N, C-alpha and C positions, 0 to 999 in steps of 0.2 A: 945542628939544624933542627933535629927532633926536639931538643931541649928548648930551643927558641920558640917553636910552635906551641909547645905545652904551656909555656909562660904566657904567651899571648892569649891563649884560650882561657886560662885561669883569670887573667885580668878582665877579659870581657864578661865572664860569669860573675865576677865580683861586682862589676859595674851594674849588672841587671838585678842582682839579689836585693839590694836596698829598695829599688823601685817596686819589686814584687811585694816586699814586706809592707811598704807604704800603701800599696793597693789593697792588701788584705786588712791592714789595720785602720784604713780610712773609714771614719764613721759614716753610716748610710743615713744621713740626716733626712734625705728626701723620702725615705720609706717609713719613718716614725711619725705618726700623726700627732699634732699638737693637742694640748689640753683643751683649748677653745673649741676645736673641731669635735672632740669627744663630747663635750658638754652640750654642744648644739645638737648633735645626733641624739643624745640621751633625752634632751627636752622634746625633740620632734617625736620620738617614740612614745614618751609619756603623754604628749598632747593627742597623739593618734589613739592611744589606748583609752584616754578619758573620753574622746569623741565616740568611740565604739560603745563604751559603757553607757554614756548618756543616751545614745540611740536605742540601745537595748532596753533601758529603763523606760524610755518613752513608749516603746511598743508594748511593754508589759503593762504600764499604766493604762494605755488606751484599751488593751484587751480586757483589763479588769473592769474599767468603766462600762465597756460594752456588755460584759457578762452580767453586771449588776442591773443594767437597764433591761436586759432580756429577762432576768429573773423576776423583776417587778411586773413586766408586761405579760409574763407567762401565766400568772394567776388569773387575771380577767379573761385572757384569750382562751385558756383551758376551760374556764367556767362556761364561757359562751359555747365552746365546742361540746362540752358535756351536756348542756341544756338542749342543744340542737340534735344530738345523736343519742342521748340516753346513756352515754358511757359512764362507768363508775357508779351506777345506781342513781343517777340524777334524772329526775322526772323531766320529760321533754317540755321545753318552754313553748307557750303559745298553743294555738289549735286552729284547725281548719273549720270555720263555721259551717260550711256546706257539709263537711264530713259528720259533724255533730248532729246536724239535722237529718241526715240520710242514713247514718250507720244503723245497722240492725243488731240488736242485742243477741248474744249467744246464750239463750235461756238455759241450755243444759250444762253450762259451765259456771258454777257458782264459786266465787272466790271470797275469802275472808281477808279484809284489810284491817290490820291492827295499827294503832297509833302510839308513838313514843315521844316523850318530851324530856329534854335535858337543858341544863344551863351550864355555862362555863364557871369555873371556880370563882372568878372575880365578879360574876353577874349576880346581883342581889334580888332579881325578880323571882316571884313564884310563877312557875310556868307548867301547865299540864294540859292534856287533851280532855275535851268535854265528854268524849266517848272512848271506850277502850277498843272497840272493834265494830265494823259494819260489814254487811255482806252485799256484794255487787256481782254483776256479770259483765264480761267484756262487751263494750258497745253501749253501756248504760252510764249516765252521769250520776255523780254522788256528791253530797255536801257533808263536810265535817267541820268541827270547830275546836280551836285551842283557846285556852284562857290564860291571860297574863296579868299579873298584879305587881305593882311597885309598892312594897311595904315600908319603904324608907321615907324620910322627911325631905328628900331632895328629888328633883326630876332626873330621870335616867333615860338615856336613849339606847335602844337595843337594836341588834341586827341578827338575823338568823340564817342558818344554812340547813340543808336537809339531804337525805339520801333515801334510797329505796333498796330493800333487801327482799329477794335476791337481786344482785346487781344487774343480772341479765334482763330482769323485768323492767328496769328503768326506762328502756326505749319505748315501752308500751304504756307507761304511766304518764298521762297528759294532764297537766294542770291548766285549768281555765282561769281560776282566780287563786292567788296565793300571796302570803305576806313575806315570803322569803326574799333575802337580799335587799330589802327596803328598810330604811331606818324607822323605828317605831319609838315615839316619845311618850313616856308615861309620867304624869305629874305625881307628886307624893300621894300615896294611898289610892292611886287610880287603878281601876281594873277594867280590862277590855276583853271582848271575844274576837277572835281572829278566824275568819272562814277559810276553808280550803275546798274549792270546787274543782272536781277532777273527773276523769273517766279513763278506763283502760281500753286501749285500741282493740277492736275485734280480731286483728291479726294475731293477738296473743294466743288465741286458741289454735292457730295454724302452725305455730313454732314448735318443732319437736323438743326443743330444750325446755319448754314450759309444760310439757305433758304431765309431769308429776308435781307441778307447783300448784298448790291450792291456798297458800297463805302469802300475803305480801305485807311487809312492814314499812310504814312511812314514819320516818324519824326526823324531828326538828331539834336543833340546838341553838339557843340564844346566847349571844355575846354582847357585852357592853361596847357600844360604838365609841371608840376613842381614836384620837388622831394617831395615825400610824398603825392602828390595829389591823391585822390581817387574819381573816377567818380561814379555817381550813378549806381545802378543795372539797367540793361535794362528793359524797360517797366514800370519803377516807377519814379515818380517825386522826 
């Protein structure tokens, strides 16, 4: 009886064993992705990466164009600000007519104003001040002249910039008439005098920073006016 039971058990186990082997050896085809699906996912990732790169390049290009535009706009804007505030040794642009007519000279404060003239290396003009120095007092108008000559056989257009030293005095140096930042055309061998009409604000005498200042230097530099030429900012070399 016991022998019969063992035989039946072995038979049943033998019948199940091939089935288990088949289950273990059966290929899992549904878990292995096809080559087409892999290629499609790879193309999707590449397209997504190219899209991100294109967007980043677009932002960088836009930022670069914006920075270039700001750099070109900064020069005239900064120049206007310097002329209005006297920053960087730039003489203040314009004047108050009423102030000129009513301001009182500070007679006990005599200042020496010296004049300097330079030309850019590419500029062929002869340029010099007509006087080396003059003496003025705050609240008093003064007139000086520069002379420019074109010694060449062709017309040349020039443009000038200027600055005041010491720089802190620039806010008190007011020009009434000046040839700066305006194109000047000289024909061959032509020579002209260029006036500078100015005054030093009486408040100069009240500024503690100006207590030891007794000499002011007004310096002009001429450049040849060419397309795309950018002259330096006032007050800076």
